[in-house]
C-alpha positions as CSV (number, residue, x, y, z in Angstrom):
1,V,93.8,4.8,86.6
2,M,93.5,5.3,90.4
3,E,91.5,3.2,92.8
4,L,91.0,4.4,96.4
5,A,89.8,2.6,99.5
6,M,89.3,5.2,102.2
7,I,88.4,4.8,105.9
8,Q,88.1,7.9,108.2
9,T,88.6,7.4,111.9
10,A,88.6,9.8,114.9
11,S,91.9,11.0,116.2
12,S,93.2,13.3,118.8
13,S,96.0,14.4,116.5
14,P,95.7,17.9,115.0
15,L,95.6,16.3,111.6
16,P,92.7,14.1,110.4
17,T,93.6,10.4,110.4
18,I,92.8,8.9,107.0
19,S,93.8,5.3,106.1
20,L,94.1,4.7,102.4
21,E,94.6,1.0,102.0
22,I,95.7,0.8,98.4
23,I,96.2,3.3,95.5
24,T,97.2,1.9,92.2
25,V,98.6,4.5,89.8
26,E,99.2,3.9,86.1
27,M,102.7,5.2,85.5
28,P,103.0,7.0,82.1
29,K,106.3,6.7,80.2
30,W,107.0,10.4,80.4
31,S,107.0,10.5,84.2
32,T,110.2,12.3,85.2
33,C,110.9,11.2,88.8
34,A,112.4,7.9,87.7
35,P,113.8,7.9,84.2
36,K,113.7,4.1,83.8
37,R,110.7,2.0,84.9
38,S,107.8,0.0,83.5
39,R,104.7,1.6,82.2
40,V,102.5,0.3,85.1
41,R,103.8,0.3,88.6
42,P,101.7,-0.1,91.8
43,M,102.1,2.8,94.3
44,L,101.0,2.0,97.9
45,F,99.7,4.7,100.2
46,L,100.0,3.3,103.7
47,D,99.5,5.2,106.9
48,K,102.2,3.2,108.7
49,I,105.7,4.5,108.6
50,E,107.9,2.3,106.4
51,P,111.6,2.0,107.3
52,L,113.7,4.5,105.4
53,T,116.6,2.9,103.6
54,K,119.3,4.6,101.5
55,T,117.3,4.4,98.3
56,S,113.7,4.0,99.3
57,K,111.1,6.6,98.4
58,L,109.1,8.1,101.2
59,C,105.7,6.5,101.6
60,S,102.7,8.6,102.6
61,G,102.9,7.5,106.3
62,Y,106.4,9.0,106.5
63,V,105.4,12.2,104.9
64,N,102.2,12.4,107.0
65,R,104.2,12.0,110.2
66,A,106.7,14.6,109.2
67,Q,103.9,17.1,108.5
68,E,102.2,16.2,111.7
69,I,105.4,17.1,113.6
70,L,105.7,20.4,111.8
71,K,102.1,21.2,112.6
72,Q,102.7,20.5,116.3
73,Q,105.8,22.7,116.3
74,H,104.2,25.5,114.2
75,P,100.5,25.5,114.9
76,M,100.0,28.8,113.2
77,I,101.0,27.4,109.8
78,G,98.1,26.1,107.8
79,G,97.8,23.2,105.4
80,L,100.0,20.2,106.4
81,N,97.1,18.0,105.7
82,W,97.5,14.2,105.2
83,V,98.8,13.7,101.8
84,T,96.3,11.0,100.9
85,I,93.6,13.6,100.7
86,G,95.3,14.7,97.5
87,G,94.0,11.7,95.7
88,T,90.6,13.3,95.7
89,L,92.0,16.7,94.6
90,E,90.0,18.2,97.4
91,Y,92.2,19.6,100.2
92,P,90.4,21.9,102.7
93,K,90.9,25.6,102.2
94,A,94.0,26.9,103.9
95,T,92.7,30.0,105.8
96,E,96.0,30.9,107.6
97,D,98.2,33.7,106.3
98,K,101.0,31.1,105.9
99,W,100.4,27.6,104.7
100,M,102.3,24.7,103.1
101,Q,101.5,21.2,101.8
102,V,103.6,18.3,100.5
103,I,101.7,16.9,97.5
104,H,102.1,13.6,95.6
105,D,101.7,14.2,91.9
106,G,100.2,10.8,91.2
107,R,103.3,9.8,89.3
108,D,105.7,8.7,92.0
109,H,106.9,12.2,92.9
110,W,106.6,14.6,95.9
111,V,106.7,18.4,95.7
112,L,106.0,21.2,98.2
113,V,103.7,24.1,97.7
114,A,103.5,27.0,100.1
115,K,102.1,30.5,100.4
116,G,102.8,33.4,102.7
117,F,106.5,32.8,103.4
118,V,108.2,34.3,100.4
119,Q,106.4,36.5,97.9
120,P,103.2,36.1,99.9
121,E,100.9,37.2,97.1
122,H,101.8,34.1,95.1
123,V,101.8,30.3,95.7
124,N,105.4,29.0,95.5
125,V,106.3,25.6,94.2
126,Y,109.4,23.8,95.5
127,D,110.3,20.9,93.3
128,S,113.7,19.2,93.6
129,L,113.4,17.6,90.1
130,V,112.3,20.1,87.4
131,G,112.9,23.7,86.4
132,S,110.9,26.7,85.4
133,A,109.0,24.8,82.6
134,W,107.1,23.0,85.4
135,H,103.4,22.4,84.8
136,D,101.6,19.6,86.6
137,K,97.8,19.6,86.5
138,H,97.4,17.3,89.4
139,V,99.5,19.5,91.7
140,L,97.8,22.6,90.3
141,S,94.4,21.1,91.2
142,C,95.5,20.5,94.7
143,M,96.9,24.0,94.9
144,S,93.6,25.4,93.7
145,S,91.6,23.5,96.4
146,L,94.0,24.8,99.1
147,L,93.7,28.4,97.8
148,K,90.0,28.3,97.0
149,T,90.1,31.9,95.7
150,D,87.1,33.7,94.3
151,E,89.3,34.9,91.4
152,K,89.2,33.0,88.1
153,K,92.9,32.7,88.0
154,M,95.7,31.9,90.5
155,T,99.4,32.9,90.2
156,Y,102.3,30.7,91.2
157,I,106.1,30.7,91.0
158,V,108.3,27.6,90.5
159,K,111.2,28.3,92.8
160,Q,114.8,27.7,91.8
161,C,115.7,25.3,94.6
162,Q,118.3,22.5,94.9
163,R,117.8,19.6,92.5
164,Q,118.0,16.0,93.6
165,N,120.7,13.9,91.8
166,N,118.8,10.6,91.9
167,S,115.3,9.3,91.4
168,Y,114.3,8.7,95.0
169,D,115.1,11.7,97.2
170,C,112.1,13.9,96.2
171,G,110.2,13.3,99.4
172,V,113.2,13.9,101.6
173,F,113.9,17.2,99.8
174,A,110.2,18.2,100.1
175,I,110.3,17.8,103.9
176,A,113.7,19.6,104.0
177,F,112.2,22.5,102.1
178,A,109.1,22.6,104.4
179,T,111.2,22.5,107.5
180,S,113.4,25.4,106.3
181,L,110.3,27.5,105.5
182,A,108.7,26.8,108.9
183,N,112.0,27.8,110.6
184,G,112.1,31.1,108.7
185,E,114.7,30.0,106.2
186,D,114.6,30.4,102.4
187,P,115.1,27.0,100.7
188,T,116.2,28.6,97.5
189,G,119.3,30.0,99.4
190,M,120.2,26.7,101.0
191,L,122.6,24.1,99.7
192,Y,121.6,20.8,101.5
193,D,124.0,18.0,102.1
194,P,122.4,15.0,100.2
195,K,124.4,12.5,102.2
196,Q,123.1,13.8,105.5
197,L,119.4,14.3,104.6
198,R,118.2,10.8,105.3
199,P,120.2,10.3,108.6
200,H,118.9,13.7,109.8
201,L,115.3,12.8,108.9
202,N,115.6,9.5,110.7
203,E,116.8,11.3,113.8
204,C,114.0,13.8,113.6
205,M,111.4,11.1,113.3
206,T,112.8,9.2,116.2
207,S,113.0,12.3,118.4
208,G,109.6,13.7,117.3
209,K,111.1,17.1,116.5
210,L,112.0,18.4,113.0
211,T,115.1,20.6,112.9
212,S,116.7,22.3,110.0
213,F,118.5,19.9,107.7
214,P,122.3,20.0,107.3
215,S,123.0,22.7,104.8
216,T,125.1,25.7,103.9
217,I,124.2,29.1,102.5
218,S,124.3,28.9,98.7
219,R,126.3,31.5,96.8
220,R,125.1,30.3,93.4
221,K,123.7,32.9,91.0
222,R,120.0,32.8,91.0
223,S,118.1,32.6,87.7
224,R,115.2,34.9,87.0
225,E,111.9,33.6,88.3
226,T,108.7,33.8,86.3
227,V,105.3,34.4,87.7
228,K,102.8,32.0,86.1
229,T,99.0,32.2,85.8
230,E,96.6,29.3,85.8
231,E,92.9,29.0,85.6
232,V,91.4,28.0,89.0
233,F,90.2,24.4,88.8
């Protein structure tokens, strides 16, 4: 069950300013982002940037600010809308050749979807938690609204990117993936340093400029990727 209180205000920012006061999300037992938690847990979407600790999950304000910085640095990249719009499943259509969007799946987890950077004919999903069996209807609905194709079906690929080794770094990885793509790097070929991700993100937020996250080129063997087809929502 999700309850939204939405207020739209004018802003000079390239991104619309949307203040969502409270979102309460019923957390199903099978949610995969945090293996151990209660069935019902409140999830607050706040526009203000909450302090980033060693184990805190990124709130919407933090993700929104990171995407705003990316939009300012890369104005030709589409998407990068405020993540709170995803609660309505109605993102505006991305008309640019390249676009990306960090999406909250409604179950305490962040993923990145992008198109036009790698395999431009498909939408690519970058998820630091799951593998090729990925299928999330909430995220797929958001992807469909961004794509807004006249076709009856859309195709997407779940990319084989680095996995998080805890239950709280999903948002940090999503921003790291987005930053790599925006800077012309392929996230699937990067091995990010988990210990340096949060300090680097804090520095970027303070400076107002997102630079590539500490990483090395991965030499791991890549698994075969599968193109998936889904009905357009």
